[in-house]
C-alpha positions in Angstrom: 9.5 -15.0 5.6 8.3 -18.4 5.7 9.9 -21.9 5.5 8.1 -24.6 3.4 7.2 -27.6 5.1 9.1 -30.5 3.3 7.0 -33.0 5.4 9.5 -36.0 6.1 13.0 -34.9 4.9 14.5 -33.0 7.6 17.6 -32.4 5.4 15.5 -29.9 3.3 13.9 -28.5 6.4 17.4 -27.8 7.9 18.8 -26.1 4.6 15.7 -24.2 4.4 15.8 -23.0 8.2 19.4 -22.2 7.5 19.0 -19.8 4.6 16.5 -18.2 6.4 18.3 -17.4 9.8 21.2 -16.3 7.5 18.5 -13.6 5.7 16.8 -12.9 9.0 20.3 -12.1 10.8 21.1 -9.6 7.7 17.7 -8.2 8.7 18.7 -8.0 12.5 22.2 -6.2 11.7 20.2 -3.2 9.7 17.4 -2.8 12.3 18.1 -1.4 15.8 14.5 -3.1 16.8 14.0 -6.9 15.8 11.1 -9.4 16.9 11.2 -12.7 15.6 7.9 -14.9 15.5 8.3 -18.4 15.4 4.9 -20.1 14.9 4.7 -23.9 14.6 3.1 -26.9 16.2 6.2 -29.4 15.0 8.7 -29.7 17.8 11.4 -31.0 15.7 11.1 -27.8 13.3 11.5 -25.6 17.4 14.3 -27.8 17.6 16.2 -27.1 14.4 15.2 -23.5 14.6 17.0 -23.0 17.9 20.3 -24.7 17.2 20.2 -22.8 13.4 19.7 -19.5 15.0 22.1 -20.0 17.5 24.7 -21.4 14.7 24.0 -18.6 12.6 24.3 -16.0 15.4 20.6 -14.5 14.7 19.5 -13.8 18.2 21.0 -11.1 20.6 19.6 -10.1 23.9 18.0 -6.7 21.9 15.9 -9.2 19.3 12.8 -10.5 21.0 11.7 -14.0 20.3 8.1 -15.2 20.8 7.1 -19.0 20.0 3.5 -19.6 19.0 2.1 -22.9 19.2 -0.5 -25.3 20.4 2.1 -28.0 21.5 1.8 -28.7 25.7 3.2 -26.5 28.1 5.5 -29.4 28.8 6.9 -29.6 25.2 7.6 -26.0 25.2 9.1 -26.0 29.1 11.1 -28.8 27.7 12.4 -26.7 24.4 12.9 -23.9 26.5 14.9 -25.4 29.1 17.1 -27.1 26.7 18.1 -24.4 24.4 20.1 -21.6 24.8 18.5 -19.6 21.7 14.9 -19.7 24.1 16.2 -20.0 27.7 19.1 -17.3 27.8 17.9 -14.9 25.2 14.9 -12.3 25.4 12.1 -15.5 24.3 8.6 -15.5 25.4 5.9 -18.1 24.2 2.2 -18.2 23.5 0.5 -21.7 23.9 -2.8 -21.7 22.0 -5.3 -23.8 24.0 -8.6 -24.8 21.6 -9.7 -26.3 25.1 -13.4 -27.1 24.5 -13.7 -24.3 21.5 -12.9 -21.8 23.8 -9.8 -20.0 22.8 -7.2 -19.5 25.8 -3.6 -17.9 25.2 -1.1 -18.1 28.1 2.1 -16.1 27.7 5.1 -18.0 29.2 8.8 -17.1 29.7 11.7 -19.3 30.8 13.8 -17.7 34.1 17.0 -19.4 33.9 18.1 -17.7 37.5 15.2 -17.7 39.8 15.3 -17.8 43.7 13.9 -21.3 43.2 15.6 -22.5 40.1 15.1 -22.5 36.5 11.8 -22.7 35.9 8.9 -21.9 33.0 6.8 -19.0 34.1 3.2 -18.3 33.2 3.3 -14.3 32.6 -0.3 -13.6 31.4 -3.1 -15.5 30.0 -6.0 -13.6 27.5 -9.4 -15.1 26.9 -12.2 -13.5 24.7 -14.4 -13.5 27.8 -11.8 -11.7 30.4 -8.9 -10.3 28.2 -5.3 -10.2 29.4 -4.6 -10.8 33.1 -1.1 -10.8 34.1 -0.5 -13.9 36.5 2.6 -11.8 38.3 4.5 -8.6 38.4 6.6 -9.7 35.1 5.8 -7.8 32.2 6.4 -8.8 28.7 9.5 -10.2 27.8 10.9 -9.5 31.4 14.5 -9.2 32.5 16.3 -12.8 33.1 18.9 -11.8 34.9 17.6 -9.0 38.0 17.7 -12.5 40.4 21.1 -13.4 39.1 22.6 -10.2 40.0 20.7 -10.2 43.1 22.7 -13.3 44.2 26.1 -11.9 44.6 27.5 -9.1 47.0 30.0 -7.3 45.5 33.1 -5.3 47.3 35.7 -3.5 45.8 38.8 -2.2 47.4 41.7 0.0 45.9 44.6 1.1 46.7 46.9 3.2 44.6 48.1 0.2 43.0 45.8 -2.5 43.6 42.3 -3.4 43.3 40.7 -6.6 44.7 36.8 -7.3 44.0 35.8 -9.8 46.7 32.2 -11.7 45.9 
């Protein structure tokens, strides 16, 4: 599926994205494993997609989202941190850098609950000469909430009639 480029007409783009999201949601509901790939260098388009996918209930945790773009890493980081559709779902981005005609593909994810706070993390890089290189212990589409769960110590005390959960 593809969204046509309507240039400056944001209303047509919004309508087109909404229709696409609705159709994609129907496909997601009929499938057990779905990956949504969004390719764009237009920050406004990516913002519109994030808003429409949330309104159209496209994304659930089992849905993987991959954003592919040549936008600056800082712009994509801002996009991921400000939109629930990217920050709190199973999402990653591939940032394409064609510096000096030597392609480099950096793969990032946004971790909303890390020990050092919410942040964009580079998971891996790929270059034609070095292949795929992982920068840390994270896998592709890592668990975002493992660190969050570790923040809580839960103690359950029960008796015949009362259950107390201390956090």
